[in-house]
TORLOSE-207422 format. One record per residue (C-alpha): x, z, y. Coordinates in steps of 0.1 Angstrom, whole numbers, plus 5000, padded with zeros to 4 digits. Example, Ala and Ser with C-alpha at 12.3 -4.5 7.8 and 13.67 -1.06 7.14 Angstrom:
2
512350784955 513750714989 
***
This chain:
383
473444675142 474745015128 474445055090 473345415082 474645525049 471945605024 474345684996 473446044986 477146104976 478545995010 479846275033 479146075065 475346085070 475945865100 476845505107 479345465080 482245235086 483545275051 480245175035 479944895060 483344765048 482344805012 479244595018 481044325037 480943965024 484543925034 486644015004 489644105026 487544375044 485744515013 486844865002 487444884965 484445054949 486645264927 488445414956 485245464975 483745654946 486845874942 487045974979 483346014988 481746174958 480746514970 477346594984 478246855011 476447175017 476447365050 478347695048 476248015054 475348085090 477948305106 480848205084 484048275104 485847965116 489647935114 491348015147 494648165156 495948365186 495848215221 499248255236 498148105269 496648445277 498348785276 499048875240 499549245229 500049375194 496449485193 495049145205 497348965181 496249175152 492549115161 493048745154 494448795119 491048785103 490548425113 494148295109 493748245071 496048305042 497748645040 497148715077 493448725069 494148955039 496049185062 493149185087 490849275058 493149555047 493049695083 489249695080 489349865046 491750145057 489650215088 486650245065 488550515045 489550695077 486150685093 483950775064 482251115065 479851265040 477251275067 477250885066 475550915032 471750975026 471051345026 469151514998 466951825005 469452064989 472551915007 474452095034 473352025070 474851725086 477251915109 478852055078 478851725059 480451555089 483651755082 484051615047 486351315047 487551055022 490351164999 493150915005 495950854980 499050684995 501550554971 504850374978 507950274959 511350414968 512450114988 509850205015 511850525022 515150325020 514050095048 512350175081 508950215066 510050575062 509250645098 505650515093 505250755064 506751045084 504150975111 501350985085 502651315071 503151475105 499551405115 498151495081 496351155077 496251135039 495451375011 498551314989 501551104984 502750944952 506250804950 509350764927 512450974926 514350754950 511450784974 512251164975 515951184977 516650905002 514451085027 516751375026 519951165026 518751015059 518451355075 522351375074 523551015075 521850685082 521450385059 522850065074 521749705078 523949475057 523149145041 521549015009 524748825001 527249115002 529549104972 528749374947 532349414934 533749464969 531049714977 531749914945 535449934954 534550064988 532150324976 529050154990 525750074975 523449784983 519649794984 518749434992 520149395027 520749765033 523949965026 524150325015 527550495014 528250694982 529250995003 525651045012 524851124976 527851364974 526451555003 523051554986 524551724955 526251994976 522852064992 520552064962 522552254937 522152604953 518452524957 518152454920 520052774912 517552974934 514552804917 515952894883 516353254894 512753264906 511553104873 513253384853 512553674877 509053594890 507753354864 507453064889 506152754872 507952454888 506452114888 507651794905 505351854934 506452214938 510052104937 509451844964 507652104985 510552344982 513052064992 510851985022 510952345032 514652375028 515552055046 513752195078 514251865096 511451695116 512751355107 511851415071 508551295055 508651585031 509251845058 505951745072 504351725038 505452095033 504152195068 500852035063 500452125026 500151755015 501051744977 503651484968 503451364932 506451214915 505851144878 509350974876 511151274891 514251224868 514650854876 517150874904 519751104920 517451404916 517551334879 521351314880 521351654897 518951814872 521251674844 524351824859 522552144867 521552174830 525252214821 526252434850 523252674849 520852574821 517152674818 515252524847 511952374836 509952114855 506352094842 504851744844 501551844828 500552074857 500951784881 498851544862 496151804863 496751834901 496351464909 493451404885 491551704898 492051584933 490451254924 487551404905 486751654934 486751374960 483451284976 484850944984 488250824973 490650564989 493850414976 496650264997 499550144974 502749974986 504449814956 503649864919 504850024887 504450394881 503150484915 500450224914 499350314879 499450684886 497050664915 494750414898 494650624866 493750934885 490850754901 489750634866 488751004861 486050964887 484950614876 486950434903 488050454939 485650364966 488250194989 491450024979 494349834995 497249694976 500349554994 502949384972 504549054963 503749074926 502048794906 499548864878 500748584855 503248804837 500949104833 502949324857 501349624872 502249524907 500849184903 497549304888 494749224913 492149474923 489549304901 491649394870 491549764881 487749724883 487649624847 489349954838 487050164859 489850244884 488050084913 484250104916 482349794908 480649784942 483849844962 485449584985 489149614976 491849404993 495249284981 497849165006 500548944990 503349035014 506549235018 505249585027 508049625052 506249365073 502649435065 502549815065 503849895100 501349645114 498549805093 499550155105 499450045141 495749935138 494550225116 496350565114 497750535150 494250455163 492850755145 495450985161 494850835195 491150875193 491351235181 488951165152 
***
């Protein structure tokens, strides 16, 4: 006869062979009570109805990028986080003011349907160094975000690539040997020094002209106006900042001197002194953009100054409505990159009722996949 377990702590709730063995009179068959208590001590509860089950892609059927990505939500781990990031970015892209309840004194819905989410896209310079640059160029070309925020290297390396490529190398290349050859390593990429020499030859006359306009016309240069001018001057459709100039997308760079552009400004200050770059006007620009947003979304690749700059701007409106962070940082050392979205909630940089997502992943893997399921779909749909 089956022995049905009546132990409230037993997971089985069915004829229980373990408890049968525990109750056996044969000492050789009896399970030690201590082990039994340790293993079967949880009274299980059913998960809420509709909870997704874990299942991965079915490679027995035809698998496309789209069908593969649609399975990520139920794969688990960072695949699921990336799937959630896709959902969050699509929420940013699809939101319209007409989605919100209308008050009597509001504009009619056909007007409100034209008001979109203000999207801040931030990325560290290595995203321009690698092939993610082409994803960013696509976004700029189709005017899919409201502004960019990056570091100095994220500006100059876009222009370097307009003349000469970066090359695939190896993580283990010897630094001393590279230095003697006039080559620079970025992880497993190689950038020849001659690229920077060409950049100097190109930018110096532009800085001269900017100084003349400052003196003659009273032009007030800021990092974003400098970047816009460089995007105009490069006049190359491969450039992110050419398209930012064409589509009037502001590019904020609070660390404008932390790279080759800073070197050029330093050298220029001896050759032709007097050029002023006003940081204060740009902080007003990005903060005002956040405060004027009906809804605000943040997409941030990496950490440091670009992440904090965007988050702090959104503090001015009591937090962003949508947020996606992609980086490999851990929060145990207090780093900005590692800080999870919930930490930003505590500062008022993400709204308390938002559904932010962090993907713990190299953005060179995650971001192109995300773009394929979000920005590209938006362009294809004509929304």
